[in-house]
All heavy atoms as atom14 arrays in JSON, in Angstrom:
{
  "sequence": "MEKEMHICRHCGGDGKMTCPRCGGDGRIQKETCYYCQGEGKVECRACDGTGWVED",
  "atom14_mask": [
    [1, 1, 1, 1, 1, 1, 1, 1, 0, 0, 0, 0, 0, 0],
    [1, 1, 1, 1, 1, 1, 1, 1, 1, 0, 0, 0, 0, 0],
    [1, 1, 1, 1, 1, 1, 1, 1, 1, 0, 0, 0, 0, 0],
    [1, 1, 1, 1, 1, 1, 1, 1, 1, 0, 0, 0, 0, 0],
    [1, 1, 1, 1, 1, 1, 1, 1, 0, 0, 0, 0, 0, 0],
    [1, 1, 1, 1, 1, 1, 1, 1, 1, 1, 0, 0, 0, 0],
    [1, 1, 1, 1, 1, 1, 1, 1, 0, 0, 0, 0, 0, 0],
    [1, 1, 1, 1, 1, 1, 0, 0, 0, 0, 0, 0, 0, 0],
    [1, 1, 1, 1, 1, 1, 1, 1, 1, 1, 1, 0, 0, 0],
    [1, 1, 1, 1, 1, 1, 1, 1, 1, 1, 0, 0, 0, 0],
    [1, 1, 1, 1, 1, 1, 0, 0, 0, 0, 0, 0, 0, 0],
    [1, 1, 1, 1, 0, 0, 0, 0, 0, 0, 0, 0, 0, 0],
    [1, 1, 1, 1, 0, 0, 0, 0, 0, 0, 0, 0, 0, 0],
    [1, 1, 1, 1, 1, 1, 1, 1, 0, 0, 0, 0, 0, 0],
    [1, 1, 1, 1, 0, 0, 0, 0, 0, 0, 0, 0, 0, 0],
    [1, 1, 1, 1, 1, 1, 1, 1, 1, 0, 0, 0, 0, 0],
    [1, 1, 1, 1, 1, 1, 1, 1, 0, 0, 0, 0, 0, 0],
    [1, 1, 1, 1, 1, 1, 1, 0, 0, 0, 0, 0, 0, 0],
    [1, 1, 1, 1, 1, 1, 0, 0, 0, 0, 0, 0, 0, 0],
    [1, 1, 1, 1, 1, 1, 1, 0, 0, 0, 0, 0, 0, 0],
    [1, 1, 1, 1, 1, 1, 1, 1, 1, 1, 1, 0, 0, 0],
    [1, 1, 1, 1, 1, 1, 0, 0, 0, 0, 0, 0, 0, 0],
    [1, 1, 1, 1, 0, 0, 0, 0, 0, 0, 0, 0, 0, 0],
    [1, 1, 1, 1, 0, 0, 0, 0, 0, 0, 0, 0, 0, 0],
    [1, 1, 1, 1, 1, 1, 1, 1, 0, 0, 0, 0, 0, 0],
    [1, 1, 1, 1, 0, 0, 0, 0, 0, 0, 0, 0, 0, 0],
    [1, 1, 1, 1, 1, 1, 1, 1, 1, 1, 1, 0, 0, 0],
    [1, 1, 1, 1, 1, 1, 1, 1, 0, 0, 0, 0, 0, 0],
    [1, 1, 1, 1, 1, 1, 1, 1, 1, 0, 0, 0, 0, 0],
    [1, 1, 1, 1, 1, 1, 1, 1, 1, 0, 0, 0, 0, 0],
    [1, 1, 1, 1, 1, 1, 1, 1, 1, 0, 0, 0, 0, 0],
    [1, 1, 1, 1, 1, 1, 1, 0, 0, 0, 0, 0, 0, 0],
    [1, 1, 1, 1, 1, 1, 0, 0, 0, 0, 0, 0, 0, 0],
    [1, 1, 1, 1, 1, 1, 1, 1, 1, 1, 1, 1, 0, 0],
    [1, 1, 1, 1, 1, 1, 1, 1, 1, 1, 1, 1, 0, 0],
    [1, 1, 1, 1, 1, 1, 0, 0, 0, 0, 0, 0, 0, 0],
    [1, 1, 1, 1, 1, 1, 1, 1, 1, 0, 0, 0, 0, 0],
    [1, 1, 1, 1, 0, 0, 0, 0, 0, 0, 0, 0, 0, 0],
    [1, 1, 1, 1, 1, 1, 1, 1, 1, 0, 0, 0, 0, 0],
    [1, 1, 1, 1, 0, 0, 0, 0, 0, 0, 0, 0, 0, 0],
    [1, 1, 1, 1, 1, 1, 1, 1, 1, 0, 0, 0, 0, 0],
    [1, 1, 1, 1, 1, 1, 1, 0, 0, 0, 0, 0, 0, 0],
    [1, 1, 1, 1, 1, 1, 1, 1, 1, 0, 0, 0, 0, 0],
    [1, 1, 1, 1, 1, 1, 0, 0, 0, 0, 0, 0, 0, 0],
    [1, 1, 1, 1, 1, 1, 1, 1, 1, 1, 1, 0, 0, 0],
    [1, 1, 1, 1, 1, 0, 0, 0, 0, 0, 0, 0, 0, 0],
    [1, 1, 1, 1, 1, 1, 0, 0, 0, 0, 0, 0, 0, 0],
    [1, 1, 1, 1, 1, 1, 1, 1, 0, 0, 0, 0, 0, 0],
    [1, 1, 1, 1, 0, 0, 0, 0, 0, 0, 0, 0, 0, 0],
    [1, 1, 1, 1, 1, 1, 1, 0, 0, 0, 0, 0, 0, 0],
    [1, 1, 1, 1, 0, 0, 0, 0, 0, 0, 0, 0, 0, 0],
    [1, 1, 1, 1, 1, 1, 1, 1, 1, 1, 1, 1, 1, 1],
    [1, 1, 1, 1, 1, 1, 1, 0, 0, 0, 0, 0, 0, 0],
    [1, 1, 1, 1, 1, 1, 1, 1, 1, 0, 0, 0, 0, 0],
    [1, 1, 1, 1, 1, 1, 1, 1, 0, 0, 0, 0, 0, 0]
  ],
  "atom14_positions": [
    [[-42.42, 69.04, 18.95], [-42.64, 67.58, 18.95], [-41.91, 66.98, 17.75], [-42.1, 67.34, 16.66], [-44.16, 67.35, 18.93], [-44.54, 65.92, 19.08], [-46.3, 65.79, 19.23], [-46.44, 64.16, 19.74], [0.0, 0.0, 0.0], [0.0, 0.0, 0.0], [0.0, 0.0, 0.0], [0.0, 0.0, 0.0], [0.0, 0.0, 0.0], [0.0, 0.0, 0.0]],
    [[-41.24, 65.91, 18.0], [-40.46, 65.23, 16.96], [-41.26, 64.31, 16.13], [-42.15, 63.55, 16.75], [-39.31, 64.46, 17.61], [-38.34, 64.01, 16.61], [-37.14, 63.34, 17.32], [-36.61, 63.9, 18.32], [-36.62, 62.31, 16.8], [0.0, 0.0, 0.0], [0.0, 0.0, 0.0], [0.0, 0.0, 0.0], [0.0, 0.0, 0.0], [0.0, 0.0, 0.0]],
    [[-41.18, 64.35, 14.87], [-41.94, 63.44, 13.99], [-41.33, 62.04, 13.98], [-40.08, 61.93, 13.96], [-42.07, 63.98, 12.62], [-42.89, 65.22, 12.49], [-42.99, 65.74, 11.08], [-43.79, 66.96, 11.05], [-43.92, 67.49, 9.67], [0.0, 0.0, 0.0], [0.0, 0.0, 0.0], [0.0, 0.0, 0.0], [0.0, 0.0, 0.0], [0.0, 0.0, 0.0]],
    [[-42.12, 61.0, 13.95], [-41.7, 59.61, 13.85], [-41.6, 59.18, 12.4], [-42.37, 59.62, 11.59], [-42.63, 58.68, 14.59], [-42.53, 58.89, 16.07], [-43.34, 57.82, 16.78], [-43.3, 56.67, 16.31], [-43.98, 58.14, 17.79], [0.0, 0.0, 0.0], [0.0, 0.0, 0.0], [0.0, 0.0, 0.0], [0.0, 0.0, 0.0], [0.0, 0.0, 0.0]],
    [[-40.57, 58.36, 12.07], [-40.45, 57.85, 10.76], [-40.99, 56.44, 10.72], [-40.82, 55.65, 11.7], [-38.94, 57.81, 10.41], [-38.29, 59.18, 10.32], [-38.94, 60.21, 9.01], [-38.19, 59.51, 7.56], [0.0, 0.0, 0.0], [0.0, 0.0, 0.0], [0.0, 0.0, 0.0], [0.0, 0.0, 0.0], [0.0, 0.0, 0.0], [0.0, 0.0, 0.0]],
    [[-41.59, 56.07, 9.66], [-42.21, 54.72, 9.47], [-41.87, 54.21, 8.09], [-41.6, 54.95, 7.17], [-43.76, 54.77, 9.57], [-44.24, 55.25, 10.9], [-44.23, 54.43, 12.02], [-44.68, 56.47, 11.32], [-44.7, 55.14, 13.05], [-44.94, 56.4, 12.64], [0.0, 0.0, 0.0], [0.0, 0.0, 0.0], [0.0, 0.0, 0.0], [0.0, 0.0, 0.0]],
    [[-41.77, 52.9, 7.94], [-41.53, 52.31, 6.68], [-42.67, 52.66, 5.78], [-43.87, 52.56, 6.15], [-41.38, 50.75, 6.77], [-40.05, 50.4, 7.53], [-41.36, 50.07, 5.44], [-39.95, 48.96, 7.84], [0.0, 0.0, 0.0], [0.0, 0.0, 0.0], [0.0, 0.0, 0.0], [0.0, 0.0, 0.0], [0.0, 0.0, 0.0], [0.0, 0.0, 0.0]],
    [[-42.36, 53.0, 4.52], [-43.36, 53.4, 3.51], [-44.24, 52.21, 3.16], [-43.76, 51.14, 2.84], [-42.6, 53.9, 2.25], [-43.7, 54.32, 0.88], [0.0, 0.0, 0.0], [0.0, 0.0, 0.0], [0.0, 0.0, 0.0], [0.0, 0.0, 0.0], [0.0, 0.0, 0.0], [0.0, 0.0, 0.0], [0.0, 0.0, 0.0], [0.0, 0.0, 0.0]],
    [[-45.57, 52.41, 3.28], [-46.45, 51.35, 3.02], [-46.64, 51.1, 1.58], [-47.15, 50.0, 1.15], [-47.78, 51.65, 3.68], [-48.55, 52.78, 3.09], [-49.88, 53.06, 3.78], [-50.5, 54.27, 3.31], [-51.38, 54.28, 2.37], [-51.74, 53.16, 1.7], [-51.93, 55.45, 1.94], [0.0, 0.0, 0.0], [0.0, 0.0, 0.0], [0.0, 0.0, 0.0]],
    [[-46.25, 52.0, 0.68], [-46.34, 51.82, -0.72], [-45.29, 50.95, -1.35], [-45.56, 50.15, -2.24], [-46.32, 53.17, -1.42], [-47.41, 54.06, -1.04], [-48.67, 54.01, -1.58], [-47.5, 55.09, -0.1], [-49.46, 54.89, -1.01], [-48.81, 55.51, -0.03], [0.0, 0.0, 0.0], [0.0, 0.0, 0.0], [0.0, 0.0, 0.0], [0.0, 0.0, 0.0]],
    [[-44.07, 51.04, -0.88], [-42.96, 50.19, -1.4], [-42.41, 49.22, -0.39], [-41.48, 48.42, -0.67], [-41.84, 51.12, -1.84], [-40.98, 52.0, -0.55], [0.0, 0.0, 0.0], [0.0, 0.0, 0.0], [0.0, 0.0, 0.0], [0.0, 0.0, 0.0], [0.0, 0.0, 0.0], [0.0, 0.0, 0.0], [0.0, 0.0, 0.0], [0.0, 0.0, 0.0]],
    [[-42.9, 49.21, 0.82], [-42.48, 48.25, 1.85], [-41.09, 48.56, 2.34], [-40.4, 47.58, 2.86], [0.0, 0.0, 0.0], [0.0, 0.0, 0.0], [0.0, 0.0, 0.0], [0.0, 0.0, 0.0], [0.0, 0.0, 0.0], [0.0, 0.0, 0.0], [0.0, 0.0, 0.0], [0.0, 0.0, 0.0], [0.0, 0.0, 0.0], [0.0, 0.0, 0.0]],
    [[-40.59, 49.77, 2.11], [-39.25, 50.13, 2.59], [-38.16, 49.93, 1.58], [-36.97, 50.25, 1.8], [0.0, 0.0, 0.0], [0.0, 0.0, 0.0], [0.0, 0.0, 0.0], [0.0, 0.0, 0.0], [0.0, 0.0, 0.0], [0.0, 0.0, 0.0], [0.0, 0.0, 0.0], [0.0, 0.0, 0.0], [0.0, 0.0, 0.0], [0.0, 0.0, 0.0]],
    [[-38.53, 49.42, 0.41], [-37.6, 49.15, -0.66], [-37.1, 50.39, -1.36], [-36.03, 50.46, -1.93], [-38.19, 48.13, -1.64], [-37.18, 47.69, -2.74], [-35.98, 47.48, -2.43], [-37.63, 47.56, -3.86], [0.0, 0.0, 0.0], [0.0, 0.0, 0.0], [0.0, 0.0, 0.0], [0.0, 0.0, 0.0], [0.0, 0.0, 0.0], [0.0, 0.0, 0.0]],
    [[-37.99, 51.36, -1.35], [-37.69, 52.67, -2.09], [-38.04, 52.57, -3.6], [-37.94, 53.55, -4.25], [0.0, 0.0, 0.0], [0.0, 0.0, 0.0], [0.0, 0.0, 0.0], [0.0, 0.0, 0.0], [0.0, 0.0, 0.0], [0.0, 0.0, 0.0], [0.0, 0.0, 0.0], [0.0, 0.0, 0.0], [0.0, 0.0, 0.0], [0.0, 0.0, 0.0]],
    [[-38.44, 51.36, -4.07], [-38.8, 51.2, -5.47], [-40.1, 50.44, -5.56], [-40.4, 49.69, -4.7], [-37.67, 50.43, -6.21], [-36.39, 51.29, -6.26], [-35.6, 50.8, -7.39], [-34.37, 51.7, -7.55], [-34.08, 52.16, -8.83], [0.0, 0.0, 0.0], [0.0, 0.0, 0.0], [0.0, 0.0, 0.0], [0.0, 0.0, 0.0], [0.0, 0.0, 0.0]],
    [[-40.8, 50.71, -6.63], [-42.13, 50.07, -6.85], [-42.09, 49.5, -8.3], [-41.31, 49.88, -9.1], [-43.21, 51.13, -6.74], [-43.33, 51.75, -5.41], [-44.69, 52.94, -5.34], [-46.13, 51.95, -5.61], [0.0, 0.0, 0.0], [0.0, 0.0, 0.0], [0.0, 0.0, 0.0], [0.0, 0.0, 0.0], [0.0, 0.0, 0.0], [0.0, 0.0, 0.0]],
    [[-43.0, 48.54, -8.52], [-43.14, 47.95, -9.82], [-43.44, 49.05, -10.86], [-44.28, 49.94, -10.57], [-44.26, 46.94, -9.88], [-43.96, 45.88, -8.9], [-44.41, 46.28, -11.2], [0.0, 0.0, 0.0], [0.0, 0.0, 0.0], [0.0, 0.0, 0.0], [0.0, 0.0, 0.0], [0.0, 0.0, 0.0], [0.0, 0.0, 0.0], [0.0, 0.0, 0.0]],
    [[-42.8, 49.04, -11.96], [-43.01, 50.05, -12.98], [-44.42, 50.02, -13.47], [-44.9, 48.96, -13.93], [-42.01, 49.84, -14.17], [-42.2, 50.95, -15.53], [0.0, 0.0, 0.0], [0.0, 0.0, 0.0], [0.0, 0.0, 0.0], [0.0, 0.0, 0.0], [0.0, 0.0, 0.0], [0.0, 0.0, 0.0], [0.0, 0.0, 0.0], [0.0, 0.0, 0.0]],
    [[-45.13, 51.16, -13.51], [-46.56, 51.19, -13.95], [-46.62, 51.1, -15.53], [-47.66, 50.72, -15.94], [-47.02, 52.5, -13.48], [-45.83, 53.36, -13.36], [-44.65, 52.43, -12.98], [0.0, 0.0, 0.0], [0.0, 0.0, 0.0], [0.0, 0.0, 0.0], [0.0, 0.0, 0.0], [0.0, 0.0, 0.0], [0.0, 0.0, 0.0], [0.0, 0.0, 0.0]],
    [[-45.57, 51.41, -16.21], [-45.66, 51.38, -17.64], [-45.51, 49.94, -18.21], [-46.21, 49.52, -19.07], [-44.53, 52.2, -18.28], [-44.57, 53.65, -17.91], [-45.7, 54.39, -18.58], [-45.48, 55.84, -18.54], [-45.98, 56.62, -17.59], [-46.65, 56.08, -16.57], [-45.76, 57.92, -17.64], [0.0, 0.0, 0.0], [0.0, 0.0, 0.0], [0.0, 0.0, 0.0]],
    [[-44.55, 49.15, -17.67], [-44.32, 47.8, -18.23], [-44.77, 46.7, -17.31], [-44.67, 45.52, -17.61], [-42.8, 47.64, -18.55], [-41.74, 47.58, -17.07], [0.0, 0.0, 0.0], [0.0, 0.0, 0.0], [0.0, 0.0, 0.0], [0.0, 0.0, 0.0], [0.0, 0.0, 0.0], [0.0, 0.0, 0.0], [0.0, 0.0, 0.0], [0.0, 0.0, 0.0]],
    [[-45.24, 47.09, -16.1], [-45.81, 46.09, -15.16], [-44.64, 45.24, -14.54], [-44.89, 44.21, -13.99], [0.0, 0.0, 0.0], [0.0, 0.0, 0.0], [0.0, 0.0, 0.0], [0.0, 0.0, 0.0], [0.0, 0.0, 0.0], [0.0, 0.0, 0.0], [0.0, 0.0, 0.0], [0.0, 0.0, 0.0], [0.0, 0.0, 0.0], [0.0, 0.0, 0.0]],
    [[-43.41, 45.76, -14.57], [-42.27, 45.05, -13.97], [-41.59, 44.14, -14.96], [-40.57, 43.54, -14.59], [0.0, 0.0, 0.0], [0.0, 0.0, 0.0], [0.0, 0.0, 0.0], [0.0, 0.0, 0.0], [0.0, 0.0, 0.0], [0.0, 0.0, 0.0], [0.0, 0.0, 0.0], [0.0, 0.0, 0.0], [0.0, 0.0, 0.0], [0.0, 0.0, 0.0]],
    [[-41.97, 44.09, -16.18], [-41.3, 43.22, -17.2], [-39.99, 43.87, -17.7], [-39.13, 43.17, -18.21], [-42.19, 42.96, -18.36], [-43.32, 42.06, -18.04], [-43.23, 41.27, -17.04], [-44.41, 42.12, -18.77], [0.0, 0.0, 0.0], [0.0, 0.0, 0.0], [0.0, 0.0, 0.0], [0.0, 0.0, 0.0], [0.0, 0.0, 0.0], [0.0, 0.0, 0.0]],
    [[-39.91, 45.21, -17.68], [-38.74, 45.82, -18.18], [-38.77, 46.08, -19.68], [-37.86, 46.68, -20.28], [0.0, 0.0, 0.0], [0.0, 0.0, 0.0], [0.0, 0.0, 0.0], [0.0, 0.0, 0.0], [0.0, 0.0, 0.0], [0.0, 0.0, 0.0], [0.0, 0.0, 0.0], [0.0, 0.0, 0.0], [0.0, 0.0, 0.0], [0.0, 0.0, 0.0]],
    [[-39.84, 45.62, -20.3], [-39.94, 45.73, -21.77], [-41.4, 46.07, -22.12], [-42.35, 45.64, -21.47], [-39.54, 44.38, -22.44], [-38.14, 44.04, -22.08], [-37.65, 42.79, -22.79], [-37.33, 42.97, -24.22], [-36.32, 43.66, -24.72], [-35.53, 44.22, -23.9], [-36.04, 43.74, -26.0], [0.0, 0.0, 0.0], [0.0, 0.0, 0.0], [0.0, 0.0, 0.0]],
    [[-41.56, 46.79, -23.22], [-42.81, 47.08, -23.78], [-42.73, 46.75, -25.28], [-41.98, 47.36, -26.0], [-43.21, 48.58, -23.63], [-43.32, 48.91, -22.17], [-44.53, 48.89, -24.32], [-43.53, 50.43, -21.86], [0.0, 0.0, 0.0], [0.0, 0.0, 0.0], [0.0, 0.0, 0.0], [0.0, 0.0, 0.0], [0.0, 0.0, 0.0], [0.0, 0.0, 0.0]],
    [[-43.52, 45.78, -25.68], [-43.58, 45.35, -27.09], [-42.17, 45.15, -27.67], [-41.7, 45.72, -28.64], [-44.31, 46.37, -28.01], [-45.77, 46.51, -27.55], [-46.55, 47.5, -28.44], [-45.94, 48.07, -29.39], [-47.8, 47.71, -28.17], [0.0, 0.0, 0.0], [0.0, 0.0, 0.0], [0.0, 0.0, 0.0], [0.0, 0.0, 0.0], [0.0, 0.0, 0.0]],
    [[-41.43, 44.29, -27.0], [-40.08, 43.83, -27.35], [-39.02, 44.98, -27.31], [-37.88, 44.79, -27.72], [-40.07, 43.25, -28.77], [-40.94, 42.05, -28.9], [-40.84, 41.43, -30.3], [-41.74, 40.25, -30.39], [-41.8, 39.65, -31.68], [0.0, 0.0, 0.0], [0.0, 0.0, 0.0], [0.0, 0.0, 0.0], [0.0, 0.0, 0.0], [0.0, 0.0, 0.0]],
    [[-39.44, 46.11, -26.76], [-38.41, 47.17, -26.6], [-38.19, 47.4, -25.1], [-39.05, 47.21, -24.29], [-38.99, 48.55, -27.25], [-39.2, 48.46, -28.7], [-37.93, 48.43, -29.51], [-36.92, 49.03, -29.06], [-37.95, 47.82, -30.58], [0.0, 0.0, 0.0], [0.0, 0.0, 0.0], [0.0, 0.0, 0.0], [0.0, 0.0, 0.0], [0.0, 0.0, 0.0]],
    [[-37.02, 47.89, -24.79], [-36.7, 48.22, -23.35], [-37.67, 49.31, -22.95], [-37.82, 50.36, -23.63], [-35.25, 48.72, -23.19], [-34.38, 47.62, -23.6], [-34.93, 49.08, -21.73], [0.0, 0.0, 0.0], [0.0, 0.0, 0.0], [0.0, 0.0, 0.0], [0.0, 0.0, 0.0], [0.0, 0.0, 0.0], [0.0, 0.0, 0.0], [0.0, 0.0, 0.0]],
    [[-38.21, 49.19, -21.76], [-39.21, 50.17, -21.23], [-38.46, 51.5, -21.03], [-37.36, 51.5, -20.32], [-39.79, 49.71, -19.96], [-40.85, 50.84, -19.1], [0.0, 0.0, 0.0], [0.0, 0.0, 0.0], [0.0, 0.0, 0.0], [0.0, 0.0, 0.0], [0.0, 0.0, 0.0], [0.0, 0.0, 0.0], [0.0, 0.0, 0.0], [0.0, 0.0, 0.0]],
    [[-38.9, 52.58, -21.61], [-38.28, 53.89, -21.46], [-38.43, 54.48, -20.05], [-37.59, 55.23, -19.62], [-38.8, 54.89, -22.48], [-40.35, 55.17, -22.31], [-40.72, 56.27, -21.45], [-41.32, 54.36, -22.82], [-42.04, 56.52, -21.26], [-42.65, 54.63, -22.55], [-42.98, 55.73, -21.81], [-44.34, 55.97, -21.55], [0.0, 0.0, 0.0], [0.0, 0.0, 0.0]],
    [[-39.5, 54.06, -19.33], [-39.81, 54.62, -18.05], [-38.88, 54.1, -16.98], [-38.35, 54.89, -16.1], [-41.27, 54.33, -17.71], [-41.82, 55.22, -16.59], [-42.03, 56.57, -16.77], [-42.11, 54.66, -15.39], [-42.53, 57.38, -15.76], [-42.69, 55.44, -14.3], [-42.9, 56.77, -14.6], [-43.38, 57.56, -13.58], [0.0, 0.0, 0.0], [0.0, 0.0, 0.0]],
    [[-38.59, 52.81, -16.95], [-37.72, 52.19, -15.9], [-36.39, 51.78, -16.46], [-35.54, 51.21, -15.79], [-38.43, 50.94, -15.29], [-38.66, 49.54, -16.35], [0.0, 0.0, 0.0], [0.0, 0.0, 0.0], [0.0, 0.0, 0.0], [0.0, 0.0, 0.0], [0.0, 0.0, 0.0], [0.0, 0.0, 0.0], [0.0, 0.0, 0.0], [0.0, 0.0, 0.0]],
    [[-36.15, 52.01, -17.77], [-34.9, 51.68, -18.39], [-34.57, 50.17, -18.31], [-33.43, 49.78, -18.18], [-33.73, 52.51, -17.81], [-33.89, 53.95, -17.99], [-34.05, 54.41, -19.49], [-33.18, 54.05, -20.23], [-35.04, 55.16, -19.78], [0.0, 0.0, 0.0], [0.0, 0.0, 0.0], [0.0, 0.0, 0.0], [0.0, 0.0, 0.0], [0.0, 0.0, 0.0]],
    [[-35.63, 49.32, -18.37], [-35.54, 47.92, -18.28], [-35.33, 47.26, -16.91], [-35.29, 46.08, -16.85], [0.0, 0.0, 0.0], [0.0, 0.0, 0.0], [0.0, 0.0, 0.0], [0.0, 0.0, 0.0], [0.0, 0.0, 0.0], [0.0, 0.0, 0.0], [0.0, 0.0, 0.0], [0.0, 0.0, 0.0], [0.0, 0.0, 0.0], [0.0, 0.0, 0.0]],
    [[-35.33, 48.09, -15.9], [-35.16, 47.55, -14.56], [-36.41, 46.92, -14.03], [-36.33, 46.03, -13.17], [-34.72, 48.68, -13.66], [-34.38, 48.24, -12.2], [-33.91, 49.4, -11.33], [-33.34, 50.39, -11.81], [-34.24, 49.25, -10.15], [0.0, 0.0, 0.0], [0.0, 0.0, 0.0], [0.0, 0.0, 0.0], [0.0, 0.0, 0.0], [0.0, 0.0, 0.0]],
    [[-37.56, 47.33, -14.45], [-38.87, 46.78, -13.98], [-39.33, 47.48, -12.77], [-40.42, 47.12, -12.27], [0.0, 0.0, 0.0], [0.0, 0.0, 0.0], [0.0, 0.0, 0.0], [0.0, 0.0, 0.0], [0.0, 0.0, 0.0], [0.0, 0.0, 0.0], [0.0, 0.0, 0.0], [0.0, 0.0, 0.0], [0.0, 0.0, 0.0], [0.0, 0.0, 0.0]],
    [[-38.57, 48.38, -12.17], [-38.95, 49.07, -10.97], [-38.63, 50.55, -11.1], [-37.69, 50.97, -11.83], [-38.27, 48.53, -9.73], [-38.76, 47.11, -9.35], [-38.24, 46.75, -8.01], [-38.95, 45.48, -7.57], [-39.39, 45.52, -6.24], [0.0, 0.0, 0.0], [0.0, 0.0, 0.0], [0.0, 0.0, 0.0], [0.0, 0.0, 0.0], [0.0, 0.0, 0.0]],
    [[-39.37, 51.43, -10.42], [-39.14, 52.85, -10.45], [-39.12, 53.37, -9.04], [-39.56, 52.7, -8.14], [-40.23, 53.62, -11.24], [-40.15, 53.28, -12.74], [-41.64, 53.36, -10.7], [0.0, 0.0, 0.0], [0.0, 0.0, 0.0], [0.0, 0.0, 0.0], [0.0, 0.0, 0.0], [0.0, 0.0, 0.0], [0.0, 0.0, 0.0], [0.0, 0.0, 0.0]],
    [[-38.52, 54.53, -8.85], [-38.47, 55.13, -7.52], [-39.89, 55.37, -6.97], [-40.73, 55.85, -7.68], [-37.71, 56.44, -7.59], [-37.47, 57.1, -6.23], [-36.65, 58.29, -6.36], [-35.36, 58.18, -6.43], [-37.23, 59.39, -6.29], [0.0, 0.0, 0.0], [0.0, 0.0, 0.0], [0.0, 0.0, 0.0], [0.0, 0.0, 0.0], [0.0, 0.0, 0.0]],
    [[-40.08, 55.05, -5.73], [-41.39, 55.26, -5.07], [-41.64, 56.75, -4.9], [-40.8, 57.44, -4.34], [-41.38, 54.55, -3.67], [-42.88, 54.77, -2.75], [0.0, 0.0, 0.0], [0.0, 0.0, 0.0], [0.0, 0.0, 0.0], [0.0, 0.0, 0.0], [0.0, 0.0, 0.0], [0.0, 0.0, 0.0], [0.0, 0.0, 0.0], [0.0, 0.0, 0.0]],
    [[-42.73, 57.22, -5.33], [-43.09, 58.67, -5.25], [-43.47, 59.01, -3.84], [-43.32, 60.15, -3.39], [-44.2, 59.07, -6.19], [-43.74, 58.95, -7.64], [-44.82, 59.42, -8.5], [-44.55, 59.15, -9.94], [-45.38, 59.29, -10.86], [-46.61, 59.66, -10.66], [-45.04, 59.03, -12.14], [0.0, 0.0, 0.0], [0.0, 0.0, 0.0], [0.0, 0.0, 0.0]],
    [[-44.11, 58.09, -3.04], [-44.56, 58.37, -1.75], [-43.46, 58.75, -0.78], [-43.57, 59.6, 0.08], [-45.37, 57.2, -1.19], [0.0, 0.0, 0.0], [0.0, 0.0, 0.0], [0.0, 0.0, 0.0], [0.0, 0.0, 0.0], [0.0, 0.0, 0.0], [0.0, 0.0, 0.0], [0.0, 0.0, 0.0], [0.0, 0.0, 0.0], [0.0, 0.0, 0.0]],
    [[-42.28, 58.04, -0.96], [-41.15, 58.26, 0.02], [-39.88, 58.86, -0.7], [-38.89, 58.98, -0.02], [-40.77, 56.97, 0.7], [-40.1, 55.7, -0.37], [0.0, 0.0, 0.0], [0.0, 0.0, 0.0], [0.0, 0.0, 0.0], [0.0, 0.0, 0.0], [0.0, 0.0, 0.0], [0.0, 0.0, 0.0], [0.0, 0.0, 0.0], [0.0, 0.0, 0.0]],
    [[-40.07, 59.18, -1.94], [-38.92, 59.72, -2.76], [-37.75, 58.73, -2.74], [-36.61, 59.16, -2.81], [-38.49, 61.06, -2.26], [-39.51, 62.14, -2.44], [-40.18, 62.15, -3.51], [-39.69, 63.01, -1.55], [0.0, 0.0, 0.0], [0.0, 0.0, 0.0], [0.0, 0.0, 0.0], [0.0, 0.0, 0.0], [0.0, 0.0, 0.0], [0.0, 0.0, 0.0]],
    [[-38.07, 57.43, -2.74], [-37.01, 56.42, -2.87], [-36.27, 56.2, -1.59], [-35.32, 55.35, -1.59], [0.0, 0.0, 0.0], [0.0, 0.0, 0.0], [0.0, 0.0, 0.0], [0.0, 0.0, 0.0], [0.0, 0.0, 0.0], [0.0, 0.0, 0.0], [0.0, 0.0, 0.0], [0.0, 0.0, 0.0], [0.0, 0.0, 0.0], [0.0, 0.0, 0.0]],
    [[-36.68, 56.75, -0.49], [-35.95, 56.5, 0.74], [-36.39, 55.26, 1.49], [-35.68, 54.69, 2.3], [-36.04, 57.73, 1.7], [-37.48, 57.85, 2.13], [-35.59, 58.98, 1.13], [0.0, 0.0, 0.0], [0.0, 0.0, 0.0], [0.0, 0.0, 0.0], [0.0, 0.0, 0.0], [0.0, 0.0, 0.0], [0.0, 0.0, 0.0], [0.0, 0.0, 0.0]],
    [[-37.72, 54.83, 1.24], [-38.26, 53.75, 1.98], [-38.92, 54.12, 3.27], [-39.55, 53.32, 3.96], [0.0, 0.0, 0.0], [0.0, 0.0, 0.0], [0.0, 0.0, 0.0], [0.0, 0.0, 0.0], [0.0, 0.0, 0.0], [0.0, 0.0, 0.0], [0.0, 0.0, 0.0], [0.0, 0.0, 0.0], [0.0, 0.0, 0.0], [0.0, 0.0, 0.0]],
    [[-38.82, 55.39, 3.66], [-39.36, 55.91, 4.91], [-40.25, 57.11, 4.72], [-39.95, 57.92, 3.87], [-38.19, 56.26, 5.88], [-37.37, 55.14, 6.29], [-36.26, 54.62, 5.59], [-37.63, 54.19, 7.32], [-35.81, 53.51, 6.22], [-36.61, 53.2, 7.29], [-38.52, 54.14, 8.41], [-36.47, 52.2, 8.22], [-38.49, 53.13, 9.32], [-37.45, 52.19, 9.21]],
    [[-41.26, 57.23, 5.6], [-42.13, 58.47, 5.53], [-42.34, 58.93, 6.96], [-42.17, 58.16, 7.93], [-43.49, 58.1, 4.97], [-43.38, 57.85, 3.45], [-44.13, 56.91, 5.62], [0.0, 0.0, 0.0], [0.0, 0.0, 0.0], [0.0, 0.0, 0.0], [0.0, 0.0, 0.0], [0.0, 0.0, 0.0], [0.0, 0.0, 0.0], [0.0, 0.0, 0.0]],
    [[-42.57, 60.28, 7.1], [-42.82, 60.86, 8.46], [-44.27, 60.82, 8.72], [-45.15, 60.74, 7.88], [-42.38, 62.32, 8.41], [-40.96, 62.53, 8.38], [-40.55, 63.98, 8.42], [-41.37, 64.86, 8.79], [-39.44, 64.34, 8.13], [0.0, 0.0, 0.0], [0.0, 0.0, 0.0], [0.0, 0.0, 0.0], [0.0, 0.0, 0.0], [0.0, 0.0, 0.0]],
    [[-44.52, 60.85, 10.03], [-45.89, 60.9, 10.56], [-46.56, 62.2, 10.11], [-45.94, 63.2, 10.08], [-45.98, 60.77, 12.06], [-46.48, 59.52, 12.58], [-47.03, 58.72, 11.79], [-46.38, 59.25, 13.75], [0.0, 0.0, 0.0], [0.0, 0.0, 0.0], [0.0, 0.0, 0.0], [0.0, 0.0, 0.0], [0.0, 0.0, 0.0], [0.0, 0.0, 0.0]]
  ]
}
């Protein structure tokens, strides 16, 4: 039986989520966030950044 793919409910299919360290600001106490490198988003762990998950 073939598995179906669905859009990841955690990131909405974007493959990235708001950075949990800086809250999406890209900075922590006037310094660039080391976790997201200032982007404000990190790769979604639920879908490994693909935006899709299997049933």
